[in-house]
C-alpha positions in Angstrom: -33.3 8.4 5.2 -32.4 4.7 5.8 -30.0 2.7 7.9 -26.9 1.4 6.2 -24.0 -0.7 7.5 -20.9 1.5 7.7 -17.1 1.2 8.0 -14.4 3.7 8.4 -11.0 2.3 7.6 -7.4 3.5 7.5 -5.5 2.9 4.2 -1.8 2.7 3.6 -0.8 3.4 7.2 2.4 1.8 8.5 0.7 1.7 11.9 -2.8 2.4 13.2 -4.2 5.8 12.2 -1.0 6.6 10.2 -2.6 6.5 6.7 -5.6 7.9 5.0 -9.2 7.4 6.4 -12.0 6.3 4.2 -15.8 6.2 4.9 -17.6 3.3 3.3 -21.4 3.0 3.1 -22.8 -0.5 2.3 -26.0 -1.4 0.5 -26.2 2.0 -1.2 -28.4 1.0 -4.1 -31.3 2.9 -2.8 -29.4 6.2 -2.4 -29.8 9.1 -4.8 -26.8 11.0 -6.2 -27.7 13.9 -4.0 -27.8 11.8 -0.9 -24.3 10.4 -1.7 -23.0 13.9 -2.4 -24.5 15.3 0.8 -23.1 12.5 3.0 -19.6 12.7 1.4 -19.5 16.4 2.0 -20.5 15.9 5.6 -17.8 13.3 6.4 -15.2 15.9 5.3 -12.9 13.1 4.3 -10.9 13.2 1.1 -13.2 10.4 -0.2 -16.3 8.5 0.8 -17.5 5.4 -1.1 -20.8 3.8 -1.6 -21.1 0.0 -2.3 -23.7 -1.3 -4.6 -24.7 -4.5 -6.4 -22.5 -4.9 -9.6 -24.0 -4.6 -13.0 -20.9 -6.2 -14.7 -21.0 -10.0 -14.4 -17.2 -10.0 -13.8 -17.4 -7.8 -10.7 -17.8 -8.7 -7.1 -19.3 -5.3 -6.2 -19.8 -1.8 -7.6 -18.5 1.4 -6.0 -19.2 5.0 -6.4 -16.4 7.4 -5.1 -17.2 10.9 -3.9 -14.9 13.7 -2.7 -16.3 16.5 -0.6 -17.0 18.3 -3.9 -18.1 15.6 -6.4 -17.7 12.1 -7.9 -14.5 10.5 -9.2 -14.3 7.7 -11.8 -11.4 6.1 -9.9 -9.2 6.6 -6.8 -6.6 4.4 -5.2 -7.1 4.4 -1.4 -10.9 4.2 -1.8 -10.4 1.1 -4.0 -8.4 -0.7 -1.3 -10.5 0.5 1.5 -13.8 -0.4 -0.3 -12.5 -3.9 -1.1 -11.4 -4.4 2.5 -14.8 -3.2 3.9 -16.7 -5.3 1.4 -14.8 -8.4 2.6 -15.2 -7.4 6.3 -19.0 -7.2 5.8 -19.0 -10.8 4.6 -18.3 -10.5 0.9 -17.0 -13.6 -0.8 -15.1 -13.1 -4.0 -15.5 -15.4 -6.9 -11.7 -15.8 -7.4 -9.8 -16.7 -4.2 -7.3 -13.9 -3.2 -8.7 -11.4 -5.7 -11.6 -9.0 -5.6 -12.9 -7.4 -8.8 -14.3 -3.9 -8.2 -16.6 -2.2 -10.7 -16.2 1.6 -10.9 -16.8 4.3 -13.5 -13.2 3.6 -14.8 -14.1 -0.1 -15.4 -13.1 -3.3 -13.6 -10.2 -3.1 -11.2 -8.6 -6.2 -9.8 -7.6 -6.1 -6.1 -5.2 -8.6 -4.6 -5.9 -9.6 -1.0 -3.5 -11.1 1.5 -5.0 -10.6 4.9 -4.9 -6.9 5.7 -2.5 -6.2 2.8 -4.3 -5.2 -0.4 -3.0 -4.0 -3.8 -4.9 -2.8 -6.9 -3.8 -3.1 -10.5 -3.0 0.4 -11.7 -5.4 1.5 -14.4 -4.0 2.9 -17.7 -3.2 6.6 -17.8 -5.7 8.5 -20.0 -3.2 11.4 -20.3 0.5 10.9 -20.1 2.7 13.5 -21.6 5.1 16.2 -20.6 3.4 19.3 -19.1 3.6 22.4 -21.4 6.4 24.7 -20.4 4.3 27.8 -19.4 2.5 25.6 -16.9 5.7 24.0 -15.7 6.9 27.6 -14.9 3.7 28.3 -13.1 3.9 25.1 -11.0 7.6 25.8 -10.1 6.8 29.3 -9.0 3.8 28.2 -7.0 5.9 25.6 -5.2 8.7 28.1 -4.5 11.1 26.3 -6.7 13.6 27.5 -9.3 12.7 26.1 -12.7 16.0 24.2 -12.8 15.0 22.2 -9.7 12.1 20.6 -11.6 13.8 17.5 -13.1 10.6 16.4 -14.8 7.0 17.4 -15.1 4.3 15.1 -16.6 0.6 14.8 -16.8 -0.4 11.6 -14.9 -4.2 11.4 -15.4 -6.0 8.2 -14.3 -9.2 9.8 -13.0 -7.7 12.6 -11.0 -5.8 15.2 -13.1 -2.4 14.7 -11.5 0.6 16.7 -12.5 3.8 14.8 -11.5 6.8 16.9 -10.4 10.1 15.1 -9.9 12.7 16.7 -7.6 16.3 15.8 -6.7 15.6 14.3 -3.3 13.1 13.6 -0.6 14.4 16.4 1.6 13.5 19.0 -1.1 10.1 17.4 -1.5 9.5 17.8 2.3 10.6 21.4 2.2 8.1 22.6 -0.4 5.4 25.0 0.6 2.6 25.4 -2.0 1.0 28.8 -2.8 -2.8 28.0 -2.9 -3.5 31.0 -5.0 -0.9 30.4 -7.7 -1.7 26.7 -7.9 -5.5 26.9 -7.5 -7.3 24.3 -9.6 -4.2 22.1 -10.0 -3.5 18.6 -8.4 0.2 18.4 -7.9 2.2 15.2 -7.1 5.8 15.7 -5.8 8.3 12.9 -5.7 12.0 12.6 -4.8 14.3 9.7 -3.7 15.4 9.0 -0.2 19.0 8.2 0.5 20.1 4.5 0.4 19.2 2.7 3.7 16.1 4.7 4.4 12.9 2.7 5.1 11.3 4.1 1.9 12.7 4.6 -1.5 10.8 7.8 -2.4 8.9 10.6 -0.6 5.6 11.5 -2.2 3.3 14.5 -1.5 -0.1 15.1 -3.0 -0.9 18.8 -3.0 -4.5 19.9 -3.6 -4.6 23.7 -3.4 -8.1 24.8 -2.6 -9.2 21.2 -2.0 -12.4 20.9 0.1 -11.0 18.2 2.4 -7.6 20.0 2.9 -4.7 21.2 0.9 -2.7 17.9 1.1 -3.7 14.3 1.0 -1.9 11.9 3.4 -1.8 8.8 1.2 -2.9 8.7 -2.4 -3.2 5.5 -4.5 -4.0 7.1 -7.8 -1.1 9.5 -7.6 1.3 6.7 -6.7 0.0 4.6 -9.6 0.7 7.5 -12.0 4.1 8.2 -10.5 5.0 4.5 -10.8 4.3 4.4 -14.5 6.4 7.5 -15.0 9.3 6.7 -12.7 9.7 3.2 -14.2 9.5 4.6 -17.7 12.2 7.2 -16.9 14.4 4.5 -15.4 14.7 6.2 -12.0 12.8 3.5 -10.0 13.3 -0.2 -9.7 10.4 -2.6 -10.5 9.6 -2.8 -6.8 9.9 0.0 -4.3 8.2 1.7 -1.3 7.0 5.3 -1.2 6.5 7.3 2.0 3.7 9.8 2.1 2.0 12.0 4.7 5.2 12.9 6.6 4.5 16.6 6.8 1.0 15.9 8.1 2.2 13.7 10.9 1.2 10.5 9.2 3.4 7.6 8.2 1.9 6.0 5.1 3.8 3.4 3.1 2.7 2.6 -0.4 4.2 -0.5 -2.0 4.7 -0.6 -5.8 5.6 -3.8 -7.7 5.6 -4.6 -11.4 4.4 -8.1 -12.4 4.6 -8.5 -16.2 2.8 -5.6 -17.7 0.8 -4.8 -14.5 1.7 -2.4 -11.8 0.3 -3.2 -8.4 -0.1 -0.4 -5.8 -0.6 -1.7 -2.3 -0.4 -1.3 1.4 -2.1 -2.1 4.7 -5.8 -1.5 5.5 -7.1 -1.4 9.1 -10.6 -1.2 10.4 -11.2 1.9 12.6 -15.0 2.2 13.0 -17.8 -0.3 12.4 -21.5 0.5 12.8 -24.5 1.9 10.9 -25.3 5.3 9.5 -28.6 7.1 8.6 -28.3 8.3 5.0 
């Protein structure tokens, strides 16, 4: 056991404690895989990250990302929260206004503008329509008629997301997932809000059987995958705002913008806890 600097931050919230919390352990080069897994399981947050010295000369830092059940090659809100915590601990990026994160998925640029951060969405490693028998299973598990599913696509960029597009935000918010029928699947719901709302789309990340809870309040990787899909389908503009976490009593706002060939997924990050931990 050793003492490590520690941050807990709130990512994507439209106000304090309205987003998704993230635990960040600094100086984790001395920690074993088992120590990281044990601590991440103990925090019981959707993700915990561990910051290490980079091995890629183009990176400012290296991160390992753990859920309560194992390690991920990439995740969105941990990317923004880790970059924020690294800067808050005195990190200085080589390129002004941009931090380069090294993770198992490669180098990820993060734009920084005060407490607003945005990551460049990584490429999708699986992006194709979901096979019809699985679409039928997903629809049934969500309590939907098959005709209500306007689109269903694999959106894999680390997590194995299945995107499900519905007619409107109200239907997205009404859905109740069956944890037995959908066990082992990561489902991302999306539907448009009416004109004049403070967000363009409502998003829900459903994780039946997930160790940290059946639903995630704010999910960067899912919103990155959805952005690729919605723009390709012509149902979203190049810049929009997604709301998430509504049914959980949160008020996350995820900003999506397309700059050339790059999609940027961003939002606010706020510091919640600063201190040390024994790991």
